[in-house]
C-alpha positions as CSV (number, residue, x, y, z in Angstrom):
1,X,0.0,0.0,0.0
2,X,2.8,2.4,0.8
3,X,4.5,1.6,-2.5
4,X,1.4,2.4,-4.3
5,X,0.9,5.6,-2.4
6,X,4.6,6.6,-3.1
7,X,4.3,5.8,-6.8
8,X,1.1,7.8,-7.1
9,X,2.7,10.7,-5.3
10,X,5.8,10.6,-7.5
11,X,3.6,10.5,-10.6
12,X,1.6,13.6,-9.3
13,X,4.7,15.5,-8.5
14,X,6.3,14.7,-11.8
15,X,3.2,15.9,-13.7
16,X,3.0,19.1,-11.7
17,X,6.8,19.7,-12.0
18,X,6.5,19.4,-15.7
19,X,3.6,21.9,-15.8
20,X,5.5,24.0,-13.4
21,X,8.5,24.2,-15.7
22,X,6.6,26.0,-18.3
23,X,5.1,28.5,-15.9
24,X,8.4,29.1,-14.2
25,X,10.2,29.6,-17.5
26,X,7.5,32.1,-18.5
27,X,8.0,34.0,-15.2
28,X,11.8,34.0,-15.7
29,X,11.4,35.3,-19.2
30,X,9.1,38.0,-18.0
31,X,11.7,39.1,-15.5
32,X,14.4,38.9,-18.1
33,X,16.6,36.6,-16.0
34,X,19.6,34.9,-17.4
35,X,22.5,32.7,-16.2
36,X,22.9,32.0,-12.5
37,X,20.0,34.2,-11.6
38,X,17.6,32.4,-13.9
39,X,18.8,29.0,-12.7
40,X,18.3,29.9,-9.1
41,X,14.9,31.4,-9.8
42,X,13.7,28.2,-11.7
43,X,14.9,25.9,-8.9
44,X,13.0,28.0,-6.2
45,X,9.9,28.4,-8.5
46,X,9.7,24.6,-9.2
47,X,10.2,23.7,-5.5
48,X,7.4,26.0,-4.5
49,X,5.2,24.6,-7.2
50,X,5.8,21.1,-6.0
51,X,5.0,22.1,-2.4
52,X,1.8,23.8,-3.4
53,X,0.7,20.7,-5.5
54,X,1.4,18.4,-2.6
55,X,-0.5,20.5,-0.2
56,X,-3.5,20.6,-2.6
57,X,-3.4,16.8,-3.0
58,X,-3.3,16.4,0.8
59,X,-6.1,18.8,1.4
60,X,-8.2,16.9,-1.2
61,X,-7.4,13.5,0.6
62,X,-8.4,15.1,3.9
63,X,-11.7,16.3,2.5
64,X,-12.4,12.9,1.0
65,X,-11.9,11.4,4.5
66,X,-14.2,14.2,5.9
67,X,-11.6,15.3,8.4
68,X,-12.0,18.5,10.3
69,X,-10.0,20.6,12.7
70,X,-7.0,19.1,14.5
71,X,-7.4,15.8,12.7
72,X,-7.3,17.5,9.4
73,X,-4.3,19.6,10.3
74,X,-2.4,16.5,11.6
75,X,-3.4,14.4,8.5
76,X,-2.3,17.2,6.1
77,X,1.0,17.8,7.9
78,X,1.9,14.1,7.8
79,X,0.8,13.7,4.2
80,X,3.0,16.7,3.1
81,X,5.9,15.2,5.1
82,X,5.4,11.8,3.4
83,X,5.1,13.4,0.0
84,X,8.4,15.3,0.5
85,X,10.1,12.1,1.7
86,X,8.9,9.9,-1.2
87,X,11.0,11.5,-3.9
88,X,14.1,11.4,-1.6
89,X,13.6,7.8,-0.8
90,X,13.1,7.0,-4.5
91,X,16.3,8.9,-5.5
92,X,18.3,7.0,-2.9
93,X,17.4,3.5,-4.4
């Protein structure tokens, strides 16, 4: 079950990261960034886009489970932590 959850999370993050690339590239072009400044901006932008998508996915799961209040907050926090750890665990294999 954990392997399934991890693979789904990775697939979601990869899809969002790909979509985020285009948006981040457009923002960098709009700001007329180049070289190291562009590279740094793109890394930060893509990281923030991935975090936002993980939060959205976790909030959706919490809503599906009809969680409220402290239970919802705890679930979302753990879900985001697990989502952040999944790509790191996959990269280390």
